[in-house]
TORKOL-4160 file (C-alpha; in steps of 0.2 Angstrom, whole numbers, padded with zeros to 4 digits, m for minus):
429
<pt num="1" X="m0112" Y="0406" Z="m0001"/>
<pt num="2" X="m0104" Y="0392" Z="m0009"/>
<pt num="3" X="m0098" Y="0378" Z="0003"/>
<pt num="4" X="m0083" Y="0371" Z="0006"/>
<pt num="5" X="m0086" Y="0353" Z="0000"/>
<pt num="6" X="m0092" Y="0362" Z="m0017"/>
<pt num="7" X="m0074" Y="0369" Z="m0019"/>
<pt num="8" X="m0065" Y="0357" Z="m0014"/>
<pt num="9" X="m0069" Y="0347" Z="m0030"/>
<pt num="10" X="m0058" Y="0361" Z="m0037"/>
<pt num="11" X="m0044" Y="0360" Z="m0025"/>
<pt num="12" X="m0026" Y="0361" Z="m0035"/>
<pt num="13" X="m0016" Y="0346" Z="m0039"/>
<pt num="14" X="m0006" Y="0338" Z="m0025"/>
<pt num="15" X="0011" Y="0347" Z="m0020"/>
<pt num="16" X="0025" Y="0334" Z="m0028"/>
<pt num="17" X="0033" Y="0336" Z="m0010"/>
<pt num="18" X="0019" Y="0326" Z="m0004"/>
<pt num="19" X="0017" Y="0312" Z="m0017"/>
<pt num="20" X="0036" Y="0311" Z="m0012"/>
<pt num="21" X="0032" Y="0310" Z="0006"/>
<pt num="22" X="0022" Y="0297" Z="0002"/>
<pt num="23" X="0030" Y="0287" Z="m0007"/>
<pt num="24" X="0043" Y="0287" Z="0006"/>
<pt num="25" X="0034" Y="0282" Z="0019"/>
<pt num="26" X="0028" Y="0267" Z="0009"/>
<pt num="27" X="0043" Y="0261" Z="0004"/>
<pt num="28" X="0048" Y="0262" Z="0023"/>
<pt num="29" X="0032" Y="0252" Z="0027"/>
<pt num="30" X="0036" Y="0240" Z="0015"/>
<pt num="31" X="0054" Y="0236" Z="0021"/>
<pt num="32" X="0048" Y="0236" Z="0040"/>
<pt num="33" X="0038" Y="0222" Z="0036"/>
<pt num="34" X="0051" Y="0211" Z="0026"/>
<pt num="35" X="0062" Y="0215" Z="0040"/>
<pt num="36" X="0049" Y="0210" Z="0054"/>
<pt num="37" X="0042" Y="0194" Z="0043"/>
<pt num="38" X="0048" Y="0183" Z="0055"/>
<pt num="39" X="0043" Y="0193" Z="0072"/>
<pt num="40" X="0029" Y="0190" Z="0082"/>
<pt num="41" X="0015" Y="0201" Z="0091"/>
<pt num="42" X="0017" Y="0203" Z="0110"/>
<pt num="43" X="0003" Y="0190" Z="0119"/>
<pt num="44" X="m0006" Y="0196" Z="0135"/>
<pt num="45" X="0005" Y="0200" Z="0151"/>
<pt num="46" X="0000" Y="0186" Z="0159"/>
<pt num="47" X="0006" Y="0174" Z="0145"/>
<pt num="48" X="0021" Y="0184" Z="0143"/>
<pt num="49" X="0027" Y="0182" Z="0160"/>
<pt num="50" X="0024" Y="0164" Z="0159"/>
<pt num="51" X="0035" Y="0161" Z="0144"/>
<pt num="52" X="0048" Y="0173" Z="0152"/>
<pt num="53" X="0050" Y="0163" Z="0168"/>
<pt num="54" X="0055" Y="0148" Z="0159"/>
<pt num="55" X="0067" Y="0159" Z="0144"/>
<pt num="56" X="0072" Y="0175" Z="0154"/>
<pt num="57" X="0091" Y="0174" Z="0156"/>
<pt num="58" X="0090" Y="0183" Z="0174"/>
<pt num="59" X="0078" Y="0171" Z="0180"/>
<pt num="60" X="0085" Y="0156" Z="0174"/>
<pt num="61" X="0102" Y="0162" Z="0182"/>
<pt num="62" X="0093" Y="0165" Z="0199"/>
<pt num="63" X="0085" Y="0148" Z="0198"/>
<pt num="64" X="0103" Y="0140" Z="0196"/>
<pt num="65" X="0108" Y="0149" Z="0212"/>
<pt num="66" X="0096" Y="0142" Z="0222"/>
<pt num="67" X="0099" Y="0124" Z="0215"/>
<pt num="68" X="0119" Y="0128" Z="0220"/>
<pt num="69" X="0114" Y="0135" Z="0238"/>
<pt num="70" X="0104" Y="0118" Z="0240"/>
<pt num="71" X="0117" Y="0106" Z="0233"/>
<pt num="72" X="0129" Y="0114" Z="0245"/>
<pt num="73" X="0117" Y="0111" Z="0259"/>
<pt num="74" X="0118" Y="0093" Z="0253"/>
<pt num="75" X="0136" Y="0092" Z="0253"/>
<pt num="76" X="0138" Y="0098" Z="0271"/>
<pt num="77" X="0131" Y="0087" Z="0278"/>
<pt num="78" X="0144" Y="0074" Z="0271"/>
<pt num="79" X="0155" Y="0065" Z="0284"/>
<pt num="80" X="0175" Y="0068" Z="0284"/>
<pt num="81" X="0183" Y="0054" Z="0271"/>
<pt num="82" X="0193" Y="0042" Z="0280"/>
<pt num="83" X="0212" Y="0041" Z="0275"/>
<pt num="84" X="0225" Y="0027" Z="0271"/>
<pt num="85" X="0242" Y="0027" Z="0273"/>
<pt num="86" X="0254" Y="0012" Z="0269"/>
<pt num="87" X="0271" Y="0016" Z="0279"/>
<pt num="88" X="0288" Y="0005" Z="0276"/>
<pt num="89" X="0301" Y="0007" Z="0289"/>
<pt num="90" X="0319" Y="0000" Z="0291"/>
<pt num="91" X="0322" Y="m0001" Z="0272"/>
<pt num="92" X="0340" Y="m0004" Z="0269"/>
<pt num="93" X="0344" Y="m0007" Z="0286"/>
<pt num="94" X="0357" Y="m0021" Z="0290"/>
<pt num="95" X="0351" Y="m0039" Z="0294"/>
<pt num="96" X="0350" Y="m0046" Z="0311"/>
<pt num="97" X="0354" Y="m0063" Z="0310"/>
<pt num="98" X="0351" Y="m0065" Z="0292"/>
<pt num="99" X="0334" Y="m0058" Z="0293"/>
<pt num="100" X="0326" Y="m0042" Z="0286"/>
<pt num="101" X="0322" Y="m0027" Z="0298"/>
<pt num="102" X="0309" Y="m0021" Z="0286"/>
<pt num="103" X="0292" Y="m0017" Z="0293"/>
<pt num="104" X="0276" Y="m0013" Z="0283"/>
<pt num="105" X="0263" Y="m0003" Z="0293"/>
<pt num="106" X="0243" Y="m0002" Z="0283"/>
<pt num="107" X="0232" Y="0009" Z="0293"/>
<pt num="108" X="0216" Y="0019" Z="0291"/>
<pt num="109" X="0212" Y="0038" Z="0299"/>
<pt num="110" X="0197" Y="0044" Z="0302"/>
<pt num="111" X="0195" Y="0062" Z="0307"/>
<pt num="112" X="0179" Y="0066" Z="0317"/>
<pt num="113" X="0172" Y="0084" Z="0321"/>
<pt num="114" X="0169" Y="0087" Z="0338"/>
<pt num="115" X="0162" Y="0102" Z="0348"/>
<pt num="116" X="0147" Y="0103" Z="0334"/>
<pt num="117" X="0157" Y="0109" Z="0320"/>
<pt num="118" X="0148" Y="0095" Z="0308"/>
<pt num="119" X="0131" Y="0105" Z="0314"/>
<pt num="120" X="0134" Y="0121" Z="0313"/>
<pt num="121" X="0141" Y="0119" Z="0295"/>
<pt num="122" X="0125" Y="0111" Z="0290"/>
<pt num="123" X="0115" Y="0124" Z="0299"/>
<pt num="124" X="0125" Y="0138" Z="0290"/>
<pt num="125" X="0122" Y="0131" Z="0273"/>
<pt num="126" X="0105" Y="0128" Z="0276"/>
<pt num="127" X="0104" Y="0147" Z="0280"/>
<pt num="128" X="0112" Y="0151" Z="0265"/>
<pt num="129" X="0101" Y="0140" Z="0255"/>
<pt num="130" X="0087" Y="0149" Z="0263"/>
<pt num="131" X="0094" Y="0166" Z="0259"/>
<pt num="132" X="0095" Y="0161" Z="0240"/>
<pt num="133" X="0077" Y="0155" Z="0239"/>
<pt num="134" X="0070" Y="0171" Z="0246"/>
<pt num="135" X="0081" Y="0180" Z="0236"/>
<pt num="136" X="0076" Y="0169" Z="0220"/>
<pt num="137" X="0057" Y="0174" Z="0227"/>
<pt num="138" X="0062" Y="0193" Z="0226"/>
<pt num="139" X="0071" Y="0192" Z="0210"/>
<pt num="140" X="0054" Y="0184" Z="0203"/>
<pt num="141" X="0043" Y="0198" Z="0210"/>
<pt num="142" X="0055" Y="0212" Z="0203"/>
<pt num="143" X="0055" Y="0206" Z="0185"/>
<pt num="144" X="0035" Y="0203" Z="0187"/>
<pt num="145" X="0035" Y="0220" Z="0190"/>
<pt num="146" X="0048" Y="0227" Z="0178"/>
<pt num="147" X="0040" Y="0217" Z="0164"/>
<pt num="148" X="0023" Y="0225" Z="0168"/>
<pt num="149" X="0031" Y="0241" Z="0167"/>
<pt num="150" X="0039" Y="0238" Z="0150"/>
<pt num="151" X="0025" Y="0230" Z="0143"/>
<pt num="152" X="0014" Y="0247" Z="0148"/>
<pt num="153" X="0028" Y="0258" Z="0142"/>
<pt num="154" X="0027" Y="0250" Z="0124"/>
<pt num="155" X="0008" Y="0250" Z="0124"/>
<pt num="156" X="0011" Y="0268" Z="0129"/>
<pt num="157" X="0023" Y="0272" Z="0115"/>
<pt num="158" X="0012" Y="0261" Z="0100"/>
<pt num="159" X="m0003" Y="0273" Z="0108"/>
<pt num="160" X="0007" Y="0288" Z="0106"/>
<pt num="161" X="0012" Y="0283" Z="0088"/>
<pt num="162" X="m0007" Y="0281" Z="0085"/>
<pt num="163" X="m0010" Y="0299" Z="0092"/>
<pt num="164" X="0005" Y="0305" Z="0080"/>
<pt num="165" X="m0002" Y="0297" Z="0065"/>
<pt num="166" X="m0018" Y="0304" Z="0070"/>
<pt num="167" X="m0011" Y="0320" Z="0071"/>
<pt num="168" X="m0003" Y="0318" Z="0054"/>
<pt num="169" X="m0019" Y="0316" Z="0045"/>
<pt num="170" X="m0029" Y="0330" Z="0054"/>
<pt num="171" X="m0015" Y="0341" Z="0048"/>
<pt num="172" X="m0017" Y="0336" Z="0030"/>
<pt num="173" X="m0034" Y="0338" Z="0031"/>
<pt num="174" X="m0034" Y="0356" Z="0037"/>
<pt num="175" X="m0019" Y="0358" Z="0024"/>
<pt num="176" X="m0030" Y="0353" Z="0012"/>
<pt num="177" X="m0044" Y="0365" Z="0019"/>
<pt num="178" X="m0032" Y="0378" Z="0021"/>
<pt num="179" X="m0028" Y="0375" Z="0000"/>
<pt num="180" X="m0048" Y="0376" Z="m0003"/>
<pt num="181" X="m0051" Y="0393" Z="0006"/>
<pt num="182" X="m0035" Y="0400" Z="0000"/>
<pt num="183" X="m0041" Y="0395" Z="m0019"/>
<pt num="184" X="m0057" Y="0402" Z="m0016"/>
<pt num="185" X="m0051" Y="0420" Z="m0009"/>
<pt num="186" X="m0054" Y="0417" Z="0008"/>
<pt num="187" X="m0037" Y="0415" Z="0015"/>
<pt num="188" X="m0021" Y="0422" Z="0010"/>
<pt num="189" X="m0007" Y="0412" Z="0002"/>
<pt num="190" X="0003" Y="0412" Z="0020"/>
<pt num="191" X="m0010" Y="0400" Z="0028"/>
<pt num="192" X="m0007" Y="0387" Z="0017"/>
<pt num="193" X="0012" Y="0389" Z="0021"/>
<pt num="194" X="0008" Y="0387" Z="0039"/>
<pt num="195" X="m0002" Y="0371" Z="0036"/>
<pt num="196" X="0011" Y="0364" Z="0027"/>
<pt num="197" X="0025" Y="0367" Z="0040"/>
<pt num="198" X="0012" Y="0359" Z="0053"/>
<pt num="199" X="0011" Y="0345" Z="0042"/>
<pt num="200" X="0029" Y="0342" Z="0042"/>
<pt num="201" X="0030" Y="0346" Z="0060"/>
<pt num="202" X="0018" Y="0332" Z="0063"/>
<pt num="203" X="0027" Y="0319" Z="0051"/>
<pt num="204" X="0043" Y="0322" Z="0060"/>
<pt num="205" X="0035" Y="0319" Z="0076"/>
<pt num="206" X="0027" Y="0303" Z="0069"/>
<pt num="207" X="0044" Y="0298" Z="0066"/>
<pt num="208" X="0052" Y="0299" Z="0083"/>
<pt num="209" X="0038" Y="0292" Z="0091"/>
<pt num="210" X="0038" Y="0278" Z="0080"/>
<pt num="211" X="0058" Y="0275" Z="0083"/>
<pt num="212" X="0053" Y="0276" Z="0101"/>
<pt num="213" X="0039" Y="0263" Z="0099"/>
<pt num="214" X="0052" Y="0251" Z="0091"/>
<pt num="215" X="0066" Y="0253" Z="0105"/>
<pt num="216" X="0053" Y="0251" Z="0119"/>
<pt num="217" X="0047" Y="0233" Z="0109"/>
<pt num="218" X="0065" Y="0230" Z="0108"/>
<pt num="219" X="0066" Y="0231" Z="0126"/>
<pt num="220" X="0053" Y="0222" Z="0131"/>
<pt num="221" X="0059" Y="0206" Z="0119"/>
<pt num="222" X="0075" Y="0205" Z="0128"/>
<pt num="223" X="0068" Y="0207" Z="0143"/>
<pt num="224" X="0055" Y="0193" Z="0142"/>
<pt num="225" X="0068" Y="0182" Z="0133"/>
<pt num="226" X="0059" Y="0182" Z="0117"/>
<pt num="227" X="0065" Y="0171" Z="0103"/>
<pt num="228" X="0058" Y="0184" Z="0090"/>
<pt num="229" X="0057" Y="0201" Z="0092"/>
<pt num="230" X="0039" Y="0209" Z="0096"/>
<pt num="231" X="0033" Y="0221" Z="0085"/>
<pt num="232" X="0017" Y="0226" Z="0092"/>
<pt num="233" X="0005" Y="0226" Z="0109"/>
<pt num="234" X="m0012" Y="0218" Z="0104"/>
<pt num="235" X="m0017" Y="0215" Z="0120"/>
<pt num="236" X="m0020" Y="0231" Z="0132"/>
<pt num="237" X="m0014" Y="0230" Z="0148"/>
<pt num="238" X="m0015" Y="0252" Z="0152"/>
<pt num="239" X="m0035" Y="0249" Z="0151"/>
<pt num="240" X="m0034" Y="0236" Z="0161"/>
<pt num="241" X="m0025" Y="0240" Z="0176"/>
<pt num="242" X="m0035" Y="0245" Z="0191"/>
<pt num="243" X="m0030" Y="0250" Z="0209"/>
<pt num="244" X="m0034" Y="0234" Z="0221"/>
<pt num="245" X="m0042" Y="0237" Z="0238"/>
<pt num="246" X="m0030" Y="0242" Z="0252"/>
<pt num="247" X="m0024" Y="0227" Z="0260"/>
<pt num="248" X="m0030" Y="0231" Z="0279"/>
<pt num="249" X="m0017" Y="0216" Z="0286"/>
<pt num="250" X="m0002" Y="0222" Z="0277"/>
<pt num="251" X="0015" Y="0220" Z="0287"/>
<pt num="252" X="0033" Y="0221" Z="0284"/>
<pt num="253" X="0036" Y="0205" Z="0283"/>
<pt num="254" X="0024" Y="0202" Z="0267"/>
<pt num="255" X="0038" Y="0213" Z="0258"/>
<pt num="256" X="0051" Y="0201" Z="0249"/>
<pt num="257" X="0065" Y="0214" Z="0251"/>
<pt num="258" X="0063" Y="0211" Z="0270"/>
<pt num="259" X="0060" Y="0192" Z="0269"/>
<pt num="260" X="0077" Y="0192" Z="0258"/>
<pt num="261" X="0086" Y="0203" Z="0270"/>
<pt num="262" X="0081" Y="0192" Z="0285"/>
<pt num="263" X="0087" Y="0177" Z="0278"/>
<pt num="264" X="0104" Y="0185" Z="0274"/>
<pt num="265" X="0105" Y="0189" Z="0292"/>
<pt num="266" X="0101" Y="0173" Z="0299"/>
<pt num="267" X="0113" Y="0166" Z="0286"/>
<pt num="268" X="0128" Y="0177" Z="0293"/>
<pt num="269" X="0124" Y="0174" Z="0312"/>
<pt num="270" X="0123" Y="0156" Z="0308"/>
<pt num="271" X="0141" Y="0159" Z="0299"/>
<pt num="272" X="0147" Y="0165" Z="0319"/>
<pt num="273" X="0145" Y="0150" Z="0325"/>
<pt num="274" X="0154" Y="0142" Z="0312"/>
<pt num="275" X="0170" Y="0152" Z="0314"/>
<pt num="276" X="0168" Y="0148" Z="0333"/>
<pt num="277" X="0170" Y="0129" Z="0330"/>
<pt num="278" X="0185" Y="0130" Z="0319"/>
<pt num="279" X="0197" Y="0131" Z="0333"/>
<pt num="280" X="0190" Y="0116" Z="0341"/>
<pt num="281" X="0202" Y="0102" Z="0339"/>
<pt num="282" X="0198" Y="0090" Z="0328"/>
<pt num="283" X="0201" Y="0070" Z="0333"/>
<pt num="284" X="0208" Y="0058" Z="0321"/>
<pt num="285" X="0206" Y="0038" Z="0327"/>
<pt num="286" X="0220" Y="0026" Z="0318"/>
<pt num="287" X="0217" Y="0007" Z="0315"/>
<pt num="288" X="0230" Y="m0001" Z="0306"/>
<pt num="289" X="0240" Y="m0018" Z="0303"/>
<pt num="290" X="0260" Y="m0021" Z="0304"/>
<pt num="291" X="0270" Y="m0033" Z="0294"/>
<pt num="292" X="0289" Y="m0038" Z="0300"/>
<pt num="293" X="0299" Y="m0044" Z="0287"/>
<pt num="294" X="0309" Y="m0056" Z="0298"/>
<pt num="295" X="0292" Y="m0065" Z="0303"/>
<pt num="296" X="0275" Y="m0071" Z="0294"/>
<pt num="297" X="0266" Y="m0063" Z="0311"/>
<pt num="298" X="0256" Y="m0047" Z="0309"/>
<pt num="299" X="0253" Y="m0035" Z="0324"/>
<pt num="300" X="0239" Y="m0022" Z="0324"/>
<pt num="301" X="0242" Y="m0004" Z="0327"/>
<pt num="302" X="0230" Y="0009" Z="0336"/>
<pt num="303" X="0232" Y="0028" Z="0334"/>
<pt num="304" X="0225" Y="0044" Z="0341"/>
<pt num="305" X="0229" Y="0063" Z="0336"/>
<pt num="306" X="0221" Y="0078" Z="0340"/>
<pt num="307" X="0225" Y="0096" Z="0332"/>
<pt num="308" X="0232" Y="0110" Z="0344"/>
<pt num="309" X="0226" Y="0127" Z="0345"/>
<pt num="310" X="0241" Y="0134" Z="0349"/>
<pt num="311" X="0244" Y="0148" Z="0335"/>
<pt num="312" X="0229" Y="0149" Z="0325"/>
<pt num="313" X="0212" Y="0150" Z="0338"/>
<pt num="314" X="0203" Y="0160" Z="0324"/>
<pt num="315" X="0198" Y="0176" Z="0334"/>
<pt num="316" X="0200" Y="0188" Z="0319"/>
<pt num="317" X="0188" Y="0176" Z="0310"/>
<pt num="318" X="0176" Y="0176" Z="0323"/>
<pt num="319" X="0176" Y="0196" Z="0325"/>
<pt num="320" X="0174" Y="0196" Z="0305"/>
<pt num="321" X="0159" Y="0186" Z="0306"/>
<pt num="322" X="0152" Y="0196" Z="0320"/>
<pt num="323" X="0154" Y="0212" Z="0311"/>
<pt num="324" X="0145" Y="0205" Z="0296"/>
<pt num="325" X="0130" Y="0199" Z="0304"/>
<pt num="326" X="0129" Y="0215" Z="0313"/>
<pt num="327" X="0130" Y="0221" Z="0297"/>
<pt num="328" X="0116" Y="0213" Z="0291"/>
<pt num="329" X="0105" Y="0215" Z="0304"/>
<pt num="330" X="0107" Y="0234" Z="0304"/>
<pt num="331" X="0104" Y="0234" Z="0285"/>
<pt num="332" X="0089" Y="0225" Z="0289"/>
<pt num="333" X="0081" Y="0238" Z="0301"/>
<pt num="334" X="0086" Y="0250" Z="0287"/>
<pt num="335" X="0075" Y="0241" Z="0272"/>
<pt num="336" X="0061" Y="0240" Z="0286"/>
<pt num="337" X="0062" Y="0259" Z="0287"/>
<pt num="338" X="0064" Y="0263" Z="0270"/>
<pt num="339" X="0049" Y="0251" Z="0266"/>
<pt num="340" X="0036" Y="0259" Z="0278"/>
<pt num="341" X="0041" Y="0275" Z="0269"/>
<pt num="342" X="0040" Y="0267" Z="0253"/>
<pt num="343" X="0024" Y="0258" Z="0256"/>
<pt num="344" X="0015" Y="0275" Z="0261"/>
<pt num="345" X="0022" Y="0286" Z="0247"/>
<pt num="346" X="0015" Y="0271" Z="0235"/>
<pt num="347" X="m0001" Y="0272" Z="0241"/>
<pt num="348" X="m0002" Y="0291" Z="0239"/>
<pt num="349" X="0005" Y="0290" Z="0222"/>
<pt num="350" X="m0009" Y="0277" Z="0217"/>
<pt num="351" X="m0022" Y="0289" Z="0223"/>
<pt num="352" X="m0014" Y="0303" Z="0214"/>
<pt num="353" X="m0012" Y="0293" Z="0198"/>
<pt num="354" X="m0031" Y="0288" Z="0200"/>
<pt num="355" X="m0037" Y="0308" Z="0200"/>
<pt num="356" X="m0023" Y="0312" Z="0188"/>
<pt num="357" X="m0030" Y="0300" Z="0175"/>
<pt num="358" X="m0046" Y="0305" Z="0176"/>
<pt num="359" X="m0043" Y="0323" Z="0173"/>
<pt num="360" X="m0034" Y="0320" Z="0159"/>
<pt num="361" X="m0049" Y="0309" Z="0152"/>
<pt num="362" X="m0060" Y="0324" Z="0154"/>
<pt num="363" X="m0047" Y="0334" Z="0146"/>
<pt num="364" X="m0046" Y="0324" Z="0133"/>
<pt num="365" X="m0064" Y="0324" Z="0131"/>
<pt num="366" X="m0064" Y="0342" Z="0129"/>
<pt num="367" X="m0051" Y="0344" Z="0118"/>
<pt num="368" X="m0059" Y="0333" Z="0106"/>
<pt num="369" X="m0076" Y="0341" Z="0107"/>
<pt num="370" X="m0066" Y="0359" Z="0105"/>
<pt num="371" X="m0057" Y="0353" Z="0088"/>
<pt num="372" X="m0072" Y="0348" Z="0080"/>
<pt num="373" X="m0081" Y="0363" Z="0085"/>
<pt num="374" X="m0066" Y="0371" Z="0079"/>
<pt num="375" X="m0063" Y="0362" Z="0062"/>
<pt num="376" X="m0081" Y="0367" Z="0058"/>
<pt num="377" X="m0079" Y="0386" Z="0063"/>
<pt num="378" X="m0064" Y="0385" Z="0052"/>
<pt num="379" X="m0074" Y="0378" Z="0036"/>
<pt num="380" X="m0086" Y="0391" Z="0039"/>
<pt num="381" X="m0074" Y="0406" Z="0040"/>
<pt num="382" X="m0077" Y="0410" Z="0058"/>
<pt num="383" X="m0060" Y="0401" Z="0065"/>
<pt num="384" X="m0043" Y="0407" Z="0059"/>
<pt num="385" X="m0031" Y="0394" Z="0055"/>
<pt num="386" X="m0018" Y="0398" Z="0069"/>
<pt num="387" X="m0032" Y="0396" Z="0081"/>
<pt num="388" X="m0038" Y="0378" Z="0074"/>
<pt num="389" X="m0019" Y="0375" Z="0073"/>
<pt num="390" X="m0017" Y="0379" Z="0092"/>
<pt num="391" X="m0034" Y="0370" Z="0096"/>
<pt num="392" X="m0026" Y="0352" Z="0087"/>
<pt num="393" X="m0010" Y="0355" Z="0096"/>
<pt num="394" X="m0020" Y="0355" Z="0112"/>
<pt num="395" X="m0029" Y="0340" Z="0106"/>
<pt num="396" X="m0013" Y="0330" Z="0104"/>
<pt num="397" X="m0007" Y="0337" Z="0120"/>
<pt num="398" X="m0023" Y="0329" Z="0130"/>
<pt num="399" X="m0021" Y="0313" Z="0122"/>
<pt num="400" X="m0004" Y="0312" Z="0126"/>
<pt num="401" X="m0006" Y="0316" Z="0144"/>
<pt num="402" X="m0020" Y="0302" Z="0146"/>
<pt num="403" X="m0008" Y="0291" Z="0139"/>
<pt num="404" X="0006" Y="0298" Z="0151"/>
<pt num="405" X="m0007" Y="0297" Z="0166"/>
<pt num="406" X="m0010" Y="0279" Z="0163"/>
<pt num="407" X="0008" Y="0273" Z="0161"/>
<pt num="408" X="0010" Y="0283" Z="0179"/>
<pt num="409" X="m0003" Y="0273" Z="0187"/>
<pt num="410" X="0006" Y="0258" Z="0182"/>
<pt num="411" X="0023" Y="0264" Z="0189"/>
<pt num="412" X="0014" Y="0269" Z="0205"/>
<pt num="413" X="0006" Y="0251" Z="0206"/>
<pt num="414" X="0023" Y="0244" Z="0202"/>
<pt num="415" X="0030" Y="0252" Z="0218"/>
<pt num="416" X="0016" Y="0245" Z="0227"/>
<pt num="417" X="0018" Y="0229" Z="0220"/>
<pt num="418" X="0037" Y="0227" Z="0228"/>
<pt num="419" X="0032" Y="0235" Z="0244"/>
<pt num="420" X="0018" Y="0223" Z="0248"/>
<pt num="421" X="0026" Y="0208" Z="0239"/>
<pt num="422" X="0011" Y="0203" Z="0227"/>
<pt num="423" X="0010" Y="0207" Z="0210"/>
<pt num="424" X="m0005" Y="0217" Z="0205"/>
<pt num="425" X="m0004" Y="0215" Z="0186"/>
<pt num="426" X="m0016" Y="0200" Z="0186"/>
<pt num="427" X="m0001" Y="0185" Z="0190"/>
<pt num="428" X="0001" Y="0176" Z="0207"/>
<pt num="429" X="0021" Y="0173" Z="0211"/>
C-alpha cells in the first residue's frame, strides 16, 4: 500500500481562496506591526504594579484625598483669628465750647472657644484623616488584586489565541490530508468540503479570540495607566500562581474593608461631640484704646462678649450626627458578617479551583494523546474524518478548559486576597 507521505507529493495546487486568506492575514500582521510600533510588552506583574502605583489615576486620586485629609487635620488645630475694629463716634455732632465731640476707638477682639470645642474639632479631623488612610489602603489592595486579574485575563486570552492558532494549523493539516486521501480515491470529495468548512470555522474563531485578546490588553493598559499600549504578556502569571498556606491566625481586623469601616465609624462618632459643642457660647475678649477729639488724652477700653444659644441649640444637628454614627456602626457589623462568609467561600473556591485545574490538565493530556492517535488512524485509513474532527475539537476544548481553570484559580485567590487583606500575587502592600 502506498503511504500517505508519498502520495502527498502529488497534492493538487492550493485553492485560490486559501492563498487569498494567507495574503489577507499577512497584510493584517503587517498593519498590526505598524500600528503597535511604539507599543510595549507588559513587564512582570510585580513590576507593572509598582509602575501603576506611580501612574494609575485611581491611586493618584486616592493619595491626593489622603493628603487633603491630613491638611484638614492640621488646619483644625489653628486658633481663631483676632478681629481689629475701628469705631468713630459723634461725627458731625455740635461742638461744645468750640471743641469737637468726636471719639475714635481702636480695639482688638479675640474669641476663645470653650467647652472643648477646639479639641473636639481636632479629634474629628484626625479621625477623618485616619479614615482616609484606611480607605487608601483598601483601594491600593483592591487595585493590586484587580490588576492581577486583568493581567491574568490578558494572558489567558493570549493563550486562547495561541490555542486558536494551533487549531487553525491542525485544521489545515487535516484538510491537506483529506485532499491527499480524496486524490488517492480513499475518501469522497465531500470530506474535502467538510475539512474546508472546519478550516474556515477555525479561522473565524481565531479572529474572534484575537479581538478578545486586544480588548483584554487595552483594559490592562488603561488600568495600569501605561504610557504606551501593551501588546502582549511576556512574563506568565497563570502558571506561577499557587494557593498560599491558610492563615491560622486570620481575624476580621486583617481585612481592609473592616479597617476602613471601623475608621469611618470612629470619624462619625467623633463628629457627634463636635455637634454637641456647637451650642456652647464663644467668649470674646476685646481690648482697645479710645482717643478724644477735644483732648490729646487717651483711654483704654475692655469688653467681653458672649453668644447666647437662645434660638439655635443644634439639637437636630446632634441627632443627625448620632444617626450617622449609628448607621456606620451597623454598616461595620454588616461588613463583618459578609466578610466571614466571603472568607469561607473564598477558601472553598480556592480548593475547588485546584481540583478543577488538575482535572483539566489531565483531560488536556488525554485529549492530546487521543488526537495524536486519531491522526495516525486517519492517515492509515482506520479513522473517519468526522471522527478526527470531533477529536480535534475535543483537544481545543480541553486546552481552553485548562486556561479557564487557571484563570478561575486567579479569581478565587483575588477574592481571598481581599478577605485576608494581603496580596497573594507576589507583592506586599
